[in-house]
C-alpha positions in Angstrom: 42.0 63.9 -58.2 44.3 61.1 -58.8 44.5 58.0 -57.8 47.9 56.9 -57.2 47.9 52.9 -57.0 51.0 50.5 -56.4 51.0 48.5 -59.0 51.2 44.4 -57.7 53.1 42.3 -59.0 54.1 38.3 -59.4 51.9 36.4 -56.6 50.3 39.6 -55.7 48.9 40.1 -58.9 47.2 36.6 -58.7 46.1 36.6 -55.3 44.6 39.7 -53.5 46.3 41.7 -50.6 43.6 41.8 -48.0 43.3 45.8 -46.1 44.9 44.2 -43.2 47.9 43.6 -44.7 51.3 45.8 -43.0 51.7 46.7 -46.9 48.4 48.7 -47.8 48.5 52.4 -46.5 46.4 52.8 -43.2 46.3 57.1 -44.7 44.7 55.8 -47.7 42.5 53.8 -46.2 41.4 56.7 -44.2 41.6 58.9 -47.1 44.1 61.1 -46.0 47.4 60.1 -47.5 49.5 62.9 -48.5 50.5 61.1 -51.4 46.7 61.2 -52.2 45.8 64.7 -51.2 49.0 67.0 -52.9 48.8 64.8 -55.9 49.8 67.1 -59.3 51.0 70.2 -56.9 54.3 72.1 -56.8 55.0 69.7 -53.9 53.6 66.0 -55.7 55.4 63.7 -53.3 55.4 61.2 -56.0 53.8 57.1 -55.2 53.5 55.9 -52.0 55.6 53.2 -50.9 53.0 51.3 -49.6 49.7 49.8 -51.8 47.0 52.1 -52.5 43.7 50.2 -53.8 40.1 51.7 -53.3 38.5 48.5 -53.1 40.9 48.3 -49.9 39.1 51.0 -49.0 35.7 49.8 -49.5 36.5 46.2 -47.6 38.0 48.9 -44.6 34.9 50.7 -44.3 32.4 47.9 -44.1 34.7 46.3 -41.8 35.4 49.1 -39.3 31.5 49.1 -38.8 31.9 45.9 -36.8 34.9 46.5 -34.8 37.3 48.5 -33.9 40.5 48.2 -36.0 42.3 51.7 -34.7 44.3 51.9 -37.9 44.0 55.5 -36.6 46.7 55.2 -34.8 49.2 54.2 -38.3 47.4 57.4 -40.0 48.7 59.6 -37.2 52.1 58.4 -36.8 52.7 58.9 -40.4 50.5 62.6 -40.7 52.4 63.6 -37.7 55.8 62.8 -39.2 54.5 64.2 -42.5 53.9 67.9 -40.8 57.0 67.9 -39.1 58.8 67.5 -41.8 56.6 70.6 -43.5 57.4 72.7 -40.7 60.7 72.6 -40.5 61.0 73.4 -43.9 59.0 76.6 -42.9 61.5 77.4 -40.0 64.2 77.1 -42.4 62.3 78.9 -45.5 61.5 81.5 -42.7 65.9 81.4 -42.1 66.6 81.9 -45.4 64.0 85.3 -45.9 65.3 86.7 -43.1 68.8 86.4 -43.9 68.3 87.5 -47.4 65.7 90.8 -46.5 66.8 94.0 -45.3 66.2 94.0 -41.5 63.3 96.3 -40.5 62.3 97.7 -36.9 60.1 95.5 -34.7 57.4 98.8 -35.1 57.5 98.2 -39.5 57.5 94.4 -39.2 54.8 94.6 -37.2 52.5 96.5 -39.7 53.8 95.1 -42.5 52.6 91.5 -40.1 49.4 93.0 -40.2 49.1 93.9 -44.1 50.6 90.0 -44.5 47.3 88.8 -42.3 44.5 91.2 -44.3 46.3 89.5 -47.3 45.6 86.2 -46.1 42.1 86.9 -45.1 41.3 88.6 -48.4 42.8 85.7 -49.7 40.7 83.1 -48.0 37.2 85.4 -48.8 38.0 85.2 -52.6 38.6 81.2 -52.6 35.4 81.0 -50.5 33.3 83.3 -53.2 35.0 81.2 -55.6 33.8 77.7 -54.3 30.2 79.2 -53.4 29.8 80.0 -56.7 30.8 77.3 -58.3 28.4 75.2 -56.3 25.5 77.8 -57.7 25.4 79.9 -54.3 25.3 83.0 -56.0 23.5 84.4 -52.9 26.3 83.6 -50.9 29.1 84.5 -52.7 28.1 87.5 -53.0 27.7 88.6 -49.2 31.1 87.0 -48.9 32.6 89.6 -52.0 30.6 91.9 -49.7 33.2 90.8 -46.9 36.0 90.9 -49.3 35.4 94.5 -49.8 35.4 95.9 -46.5 38.8 93.6 -45.8 40.1 95.5 -49.0 39.5 98.8 -47.4 41.4 97.9 -44.0 44.4 96.4 -46.2 44.7 99.7 -47.8 44.9 101.7 -44.8 47.3 99.3 -43.2 49.4 99.7 -46.5 49.4 103.2 -46.3 50.5 103.2 -42.6 53.6 100.8 -43.5 54.6 103.1 -46.7 54.2 105.9 -44.4 57.1 104.3 -41.5 59.5 103.8 -44.2 61.4 105.3 -46.7 59.6 104.9 -50.0 62.5 102.7 -51.9 62.4 100.5 -49.2 58.8 100.3 -49.6 59.1 99.4 -53.5 61.0 95.8 -52.7 59.0 93.2 -52.4 59.0 92.0 -48.6 57.8 88.3 -48.6 56.5 86.2 -46.2 56.2 82.3 -45.7 52.8 80.9 -45.5 52.3 79.1 -42.3 49.8 76.2 -43.7 52.4 74.9 -46.5 55.5 77.2 -46.5 55.3 78.9 -49.9 56.1 82.7 -50.2 53.3 85.6 -50.1 54.5 88.8 -50.9 53.0 92.2 -49.3 52.1 93.6 -52.5 50.3 90.3 -54.4 47.1 91.3 -55.9 44.1 89.8 -55.1 44.2 87.0 -57.8 47.3 86.1 -56.7 46.0 85.8 -53.2 42.8 84.3 -54.1 45.1 81.3 -56.1 47.1 80.9 -53.6 44.5 80.1 -50.7 42.3 79.0 -52.9 44.9 76.2 -54.7 44.9 72.5 -54.1 48.9 72.8 -52.2 47.1 75.3 -49.7 43.9 73.6 -49.5 45.7 70.1 -49.3 48.0 71.1 -46.2 44.5 72.4 -44.5 43.1 69.0 -45.3 45.9 67.1 -43.9 46.1 69.7 -40.9 42.4 69.2 -40.2 42.1 65.4 -40.8 45.5 64.9 -38.2 43.7 66.8 -35.5 40.3 65.0 -36.5 42.4 61.3 -36.0 44.0 62.9 -32.9 40.7 63.4 -31.1 39.4 59.8 -32.7 42.0 58.2 -31.3 41.7 59.6 -27.8 38.4 58.7 -27.8 38.9 55.2 -28.9 41.6 55.1 -25.5 39.2 56.8 -23.5 36.5 54.1 -24.7 38.8 50.9 -24.6 40.2 52.2 -21.5 36.7 52.1 -20.1 36.1 48.7 -21.8 39.1 47.2 -19.8 37.9 49.0 -16.3 34.8 47.4 -17.2 36.0 44.0 -17.7 38.5 44.0 -15.0 35.3 45.4 -12.3 33.4 42.2 -13.8 36.5 39.7 -13.4 36.9 41.4 -10.0 33.5 41.2 -9.0 33.3 37.5 -10.4 36.5 36.6 -8.4 34.8 38.2 -5.2 31.6 36.7 -6.2 34.1 32.9 -6.4 35.9 33.9 -3.0 32.6 34.6 -1.6 30.9 31.3 -3.2 34.2 29.6 -2.3 34.4 30.9 1.5 30.7 30.0 1.6 31.4 26.9 0.2 33.9 26.6 3.1 32.1 27.5 5.9 29.1 25.2 4.3 31.7 22.6 5.2 33.0 23.7 8.1 29.7 23.7 9.2 29.0 19.9 8.3 31.8 19.3 9.6 30.8 20.6 13.0 27.0 19.4 13.0 28.9 16.1 12.1 31.3 16.5 15.0 28.1 17.4 17.2 26.4 14.6 15.9 29.4 12.2 16.3 29.5 14.2 19.8 25.2 13.7 20.6 25.8 9.9 19.5 28.5 9.0 21.4 27.0 10.6 24.0 24.1 9.0 23.5 25.9 5.9 23.2 27.5 6.6 26.2 24.4 7.3 28.0 23.0 3.8 27.0 25.8 2.0 28.1 25.7 3.5 31.4 21.8 2.8 31.3 23.0 -0.5 29.8 25.4 -0.9 32.6 23.4 0.6 35.1 20.4 -1.4 33.7 23.1 -4.5 33.6 24.7 -3.7 37.5 20.5 -3.2 38.3 20.0 -6.4 36.5 22.8 -8.3 38.2 21.9 -7.1 42.1 18.5 -8.5 41.2 19.8 -11.2 40.1 22.2 -11.6 42.8 19.6 -10.7 45.5 17.3 -13.1 43.5 19.8 -15.8 44.0 20.2 -14.3 47.7 16.9 -14.7 48.1 16.3 -18.4 46.7 19.4 -19.1 48.4 17.6 -17.8 51.5 14.7 -20.0 50.4 16.3 -22.9 49.6 18.5 -23.2 52.7 15.4 -22.1 54.4 13.6 -25.1 52.5 16.0 -27.3 53.2 15.6 -26.3 56.9 12.1 -26.5 57.2 12.4 -30.0 55.0 15.0 -31.4 57.1 12.9 -30.3 60.2 10.1 -31.5 59.1 11.6 -34.8 58.0 13.2 -34.8 61.5 9.3 -34.1 62.7 8.3 -36.6 60.2 10.7 -39.5 61.3 10.1 -37.8 65.1 6.0 -38.6 64.5 6.7 -41.9 62.6 9.1 -42.7 65.3 6.5 -41.8 67.7 4.1 -43.6 66.4 6.1 -46.6 66.2 6.8 -46.9 69.4 3.8 -46.0 70.3 2.5 -48.5 67.9 4.9 -50.2 69.2 4.0 -49.8 72.8 0.2 -51.0 71.8 1.3 -53.6 69.9 3.6 -54.8 73.3 0.2 -53.9 75.2 -1.5 -55.9 72.7 0.9 -58.6 73.0 1.3 -58.4 76.5 -2.3 -58.6 77.2 -3.0 -61.2 74.6 -0.2 -63.1 75.8 -1.6 -62.3 79.6 -5.0 -63.9 78.1 -3.0 -66.8 76.6 -1.1 -67.6 79.9 -4.7 -67.0 82.0 -6.1 -69.2 79.6 -3.7 -72.0 79.3 -3.8 -71.6 83.4 -7.6 -71.8 83.4 -7.5 -74.8 80.5 -4.5 -76.4 83.0 -6.7 -75.9 86.0 
């Protein structure tokens, strides 16, 4: 198979393009570009409009092992567009064939279709036997050839039924059929060699490869999308879990703050209560102290007054006693003086006498 590469000119020839560049053919990187597969066939598409480079494919294969690049999406779009064009050509070929060939009944058409199907089976088996022989599997190739003989017998019987269902002149006309895979024309009376060349040919096998590759890529894309969706769902669940944890943490933090605030409020109230209790006790103590001092002062005043009264009474008593003593002393003195004067008088009188 020849490799078609776009020629890099100017700056592109001096500076190598990376495989991620939009100008690089993603189908070529995945080894499924129709321009490569159908090269050299009667449906050769010519050179691809995008860059083909085996070195870029090698770079892609290395990078794709480390991460998903999802180039399969580009390849699927490319191959779907190509297969859609091929299917449109097949339908147009069927319409043209129906217009040019003699119309036959549904029963005869069914018998002819059976012959075509057996021809297709023979062609595929012969192509498989040739491939096995080329690979050196002679025994397997012989088994496939034995199956070919069985199908040939079935085909002979189907052709006999088809021949008996229509006039001989009509039977001799070549009845064509459009291949559903590659849109090539197949004859009802094609020999085994012609059938083997078609079903084992590069064009037919190339279309089979393209169609199988398309189905494989669709399956790969679906699996990757499901895996990516699962990863996204997992990441979203993790984010939601983290957000819930953050909310719970914030809620706990708010609760702790509220609890601390309530504790502080309770502590403040407790302190105020203790302070108020202390103030009350102090007030009561001060009140008691004032009462005590008041009673003490009252008692002191009473004692002082009593003391003063007592002292005054004592002083009066002392004065009275003093006065009494003085009076008594004076009286005694007067008595003594009187007696003395009386004695003196008596003495004078006696002296005079």
